[in-house]
C-alpha positions as CSV (number, residue, x, y, z in Angstrom):
1,M,8.9,-3.1,25.4
2,S,5.7,-1.9,24.3
3,V,4.8,-2.0,20.6
4,T,4.4,1.2,19.0
5,V,3.8,2.6,15.5
6,A,7.0,3.5,13.8
7,A,5.6,4.5,10.5
8,L,2.5,5.0,8.5
9,H,2.8,5.1,4.6
10,T,0.1,6.1,2.1
11,V,-0.3,6.3,-1.8
12,A,-2.9,8.5,-3.5
13,I,-2.5,6.8,-6.6
14,K,-2.1,3.3,-6.8
15,G,1.4,2.2,-7.9
16,T,3.0,5.2,-7.3
17,R,5.4,6.1,-4.5
18,P,4.3,5.4,-0.7
19,L,4.5,8.6,1.2
20,S,5.5,8.9,5.0
21,V,2.8,10.5,7.1
22,A,2.1,11.3,10.7
23,E,-1.3,10.2,11.1
24,V,-4.0,8.6,9.3
25,K,-7.7,8.5,9.7
26,L,-9.3,5.0,9.7
27,D,-12.7,4.0,8.6
28,E,-14.0,0.5,7.3
29,R,-12.4,1.3,3.9
30,G,-9.0,1.8,5.3
31,A,-6.9,5.0,5.6
32,A,-8.9,8.1,4.3
33,G,-7.4,9.1,0.8
34,D,-5.0,5.9,0.6
35,R,-5.3,4.5,-3.0
36,R,-8.5,6.7,-3.6
37,F,-7.3,6.7,-7.5
38,F,-6.0,4.0,-9.7
39,L,-4.8,3.8,-13.3
40,A,-6.2,1.4,-16.2
41,D,-5.2,0.9,-19.6
42,T,-7.3,1.3,-22.8
43,R,-9.4,-1.8,-21.8
44,N,-10.4,-0.8,-18.8
45,R,-8.0,-3.0,-16.8
46,M,-6.2,-1.7,-13.6
47,R,-2.5,-1.2,-13.9
48,N,-0.1,-0.5,-11.3
49,S,3.9,-0.6,-10.6
50,K,3.8,-4.7,-11.0
51,Q,3.5,-3.9,-14.7
52,I,4.6,-0.2,-14.8
53,G,7.7,0.1,-12.7
54,C,8.4,3.6,-13.4
55,L,5.0,4.5,-11.8
56,Q,6.9,4.5,-8.3
57,Q,8.9,7.5,-9.5
58,L,5.8,9.4,-9.1
59,V,4.7,11.3,-6.2
60,A,0.9,11.5,-5.8
61,E,-1.0,13.8,-3.1
62,F,-4.8,14.7,-2.7
63,T,-5.5,17.3,-0.3
64,D,-9.1,19.2,0.1
65,G,-10.0,18.0,-3.6
66,C,-6.9,18.9,-5.3
67,L,-4.7,16.0,-6.7
68,R,-1.1,16.8,-7.3
69,V,1.3,14.5,-9.3
70,C,5.1,15.3,-9.2
71,F,7.2,13.8,-11.9
72,P,11.1,13.1,-11.6
73,D,12.2,15.9,-13.6
74,G,10.7,18.2,-10.8
75,S,7.6,19.2,-12.9
76,T,4.3,18.9,-11.6
77,V,0.5,18.4,-12.4
78,E,-2.5,19.7,-10.0
79,A,-5.8,20.5,-10.4
80,Q,-9.0,20.3,-8.4
81,V,-10.6,16.8,-9.2
82,E,-13.4,16.8,-11.7
83,L,-15.3,13.3,-11.8
84,G,-16.8,11.8,-15.2
85,E,-19.5,9.1,-15.5
86,P,-18.7,5.7,-13.7
87,V,-16.7,2.9,-15.7
88,R,-16.6,-0.5,-15.0
89,C,-12.9,-1.6,-14.7
90,Q,-11.1,-4.8,-14.2
91,F,-9.3,-4.9,-10.8
92,Y,-7.4,-8.2,-10.8
93,S,-9.9,-11.0,-10.6
94,H,-13.0,-9.0,-10.1
95,Q,-14.4,-5.5,-11.1
96,V,-14.7,-2.1,-9.5
97,S,-16.5,1.0,-10.7
98,G,-14.3,4.0,-11.0
99,R,-15.1,7.5,-12.1
100,L,-12.8,8.7,-14.7
101,L,-10.8,12.0,-13.8
102,G,-11.0,15.1,-16.0
103,G,-8.0,17.6,-16.4
104,P,-4.3,16.7,-17.4
105,F,-3.5,13.7,-15.3
106,G,-4.2,10.8,-17.6
107,A,-2.3,12.6,-20.6
108,A,0.8,13.6,-18.1
109,I,0.8,10.3,-16.6
110,S,0.7,8.5,-20.2
111,E,3.4,10.3,-21.7
112,F,5.6,9.6,-18.6
113,C,5.1,5.8,-18.7
114,G,5.1,5.5,-22.5
115,E,1.6,4.0,-22.9
116,P,-2.0,5.0,-22.9
117,L,-3.3,5.0,-19.3
118,R,-6.5,6.7,-17.8
119,L,-6.9,7.9,-14.1
120,F,-9.9,6.7,-12.1
121,E,-11.3,7.6,-8.6
122,T,-13.0,5.2,-6.5
123,G,-13.8,4.7,-2.8
124,S,-10.8,2.8,-2.1
125,A,-8.7,0.5,-4.2
126,V,-6.8,-1.5,-1.7
127,D,-6.5,-4.9,-3.3
128,R,-8.6,-6.8,-0.8
129,G,-11.3,-4.3,-0.1
130,A,-12.9,-3.9,3.2
131,A,-11.1,-7.2,4.4
132,G,-8.1,-5.8,3.6
133,A,-8.5,-2.3,4.6
134,V,-5.5,-2.0,6.8
135,S,-1.8,-3.7,6.5
136,L,0.9,-3.9,9.2
137,I,4.6,-5.1,9.2
138,S,7.1,-5.1,11.9
139,R,10.5,-3.6,11.8
140,G,11.7,-6.9,13.6
141,S,10.6,-8.8,10.2
142,L,12.0,-6.5,8.1
143,Q,15.3,-6.8,9.6
144,R,15.3,-10.3,9.6
145,L,14.7,-10.2,5.8
146,A,17.7,-8.0,5.7
147,E,19.7,-10.5,7.5
148,Q,18.4,-13.1,4.8
149,A,19.8,-10.9,2.0
150,G,23.1,-9.7,3.8
151,A,21.9,-6.5,3.7
152,E,22.0,-3.6,6.5
153,H,18.3,-2.7,6.1
154,V,15.4,-3.3,3.4
155,D,13.3,-0.4,2.7
156,A,9.7,-0.9,4.2
157,R,8.4,1.0,1.3
158,R,9.0,-1.8,-0.9
159,F,6.1,-3.8,0.7
160,R,3.6,-0.9,0.5
161,M,2.1,-1.5,3.8
162,L,0.2,1.0,5.8
163,I,1.4,0.5,9.2
164,E,4.9,-0.2,10.4
165,V,5.3,-1.4,14.0
166,T,8.4,-1.5,16.5
167,G,8.8,-3.5,19.6
168,V,8.0,-7.0,18.6
169,A,10.1,-9.9,17.4
170,A,10.7,-10.8,13.7
171,H,7.5,-12.1,12.3
172,G,5.6,-11.6,15.7
173,E,2.6,-10.1,13.8
174,D,1.9,-13.4,12.3
175,G,0.8,-14.3,16.0
176,W,-2.0,-11.4,16.0
177,L,-4.3,-13.0,13.3
178,A,-8.1,-13.3,14.6
179,Q,-7.0,-10.9,17.5
180,R,-8.6,-7.5,18.3
181,L,-5.8,-4.8,18.8
182,Q,-6.0,-1.4,19.8
183,V,-4.0,0.7,17.4
184,G,-4.1,4.5,18.5
185,G,-7.8,5.4,18.5
186,A,-8.9,2.4,16.2
187,V,-9.4,-1.1,16.6
188,L,-8.3,-3.6,13.8
189,R,-8.5,-7.2,13.7
190,F,-5.9,-8.8,11.2
191,D,-7.2,-12.2,9.4
192,G,-4.6,-13.0,7.0
193,H,-0.8,-12.9,5.9
194,V,0.1,-11.0,2.8
195,G,1.5,-13.1,0.1
196,R,4.2,-11.5,-1.8
197,C,4.2,-10.8,-5.6
198,L,6.9,-9.5,-8.0
199,V,6.5,-5.9,-7.3
200,T,8.5,-6.1,-3.9
201,S,11.8,-6.6,-5.9
202,R,11.3,-2.9,-7.4
203,D,13.3,-0.2,-5.7
204,P,10.4,2.0,-4.1
205,D,12.0,5.3,-5.7
206,T,13.2,4.0,-9.3
207,G,10.7,1.2,-9.8
208,E,13.8,-1.3,-11.2
209,V,14.1,-4.6,-9.9
210,T,17.2,-4.5,-7.2
211,L,16.1,-7.1,-4.9
212,P,15.1,-10.7,-4.9
213,T,12.4,-10.4,-2.4
214,L,10.7,-13.6,-3.5
215,D,13.7,-15.7,-3.5
216,L,14.8,-14.4,0.0
217,L,11.2,-15.3,1.2
218,R,11.0,-18.4,-0.6
219,A,14.4,-19.3,1.3
220,Y,13.1,-19.3,4.9
221,R,9.2,-18.6,4.7
222,S,7.9,-21.4,2.4
223,G,6.1,-24.3,3.9
224,L,4.8,-22.5,6.4
225,D,0.9,-22.6,8.1
226,R,0.1,-19.3,6.4
227,T,-3.1,-18.0,4.3
228,E,-1.1,-17.1,1.5
229,P,2.2,-18.1,0.1
230,L,5.6,-16.2,0.9
231,P,3.7,-14.2,3.6
232,F,5.3,-11.2,4.8
233,G,3.2,-8.9,7.3
234,V,-0.5,-9.2,7.8
235,Y,-3.9,-7.7,6.5
236,G,-7.2,-7.2,8.2
237,R,-10.4,-5.0,8.9
238,V,-11.0,-1.7,10.8
239,L,-13.8,-2.9,13.5
240,S,-13.9,0.5,15.1
241,P,-12.8,3.8,13.4
242,G,-10.3,6.1,14.7
243,A,-7.0,8.1,13.9
244,V,-3.5,6.5,14.2
245,R,-0.3,8.5,14.7
246,V,3.2,7.8,14.7
247,G,3.8,6.8,18.2
248,D,0.6,5.4,19.3
249,T,0.7,2.2,21.3
250,V,-0.4,-1.4,19.9
251,T,-2.3,-3.3,22.5
252,P,-3.9,-6.4,22.3
253,L,-7.7,-6.7,23.5
254,A,-9.3,-9.5,25.4
């Protein structure tokens, strides 16, 4: 059986609900538009759905310079993006430069979340920068986790991965580290395992904690020879830019 791309997920604003898309265009920073924007508090510290679970109730889309944010009550905030001066923000253990967005977004999201937040634009707010521009999980791994949970299935969106593939055994993607792969029109290399945090326990639609993912992974994925603890999926670089579509073949290269 060939390995193929089963789904693609992007997020315009880091921490909001992942959207399923039919195609992504990859360059060295990852998928165009993916995690282009991020939120920060009044101390300029990045905030996502790990700290603010209700962010996952928001759906954000960015098209042709226009950002649209949909709220669970059906209301929307939409405007052309206007960028202010660069601001240094704390992003985990390092700093990134973001440009503050003008317009209604910060106020609307702050009111919804119940705390003051500001929205910033950056080239890409993926956690590991260019070293982790792409991420991948197999449906075999998702099914194995579902079995561990005694559930019929586990929603892939919990793990906020860019690429979801089918046609490989559970955790077969672990064997792709340091290997070049042709994925659609792009060439990728996966260099590490994605160690998991509490955000994966949140329901991808409501943001509420509904599945003990860390306990489940600890039960059968602890003590492995992996690059990060509680590994589930892999991350890596874009070696050769190109488009990736649902249905594309994944082919290891010599």
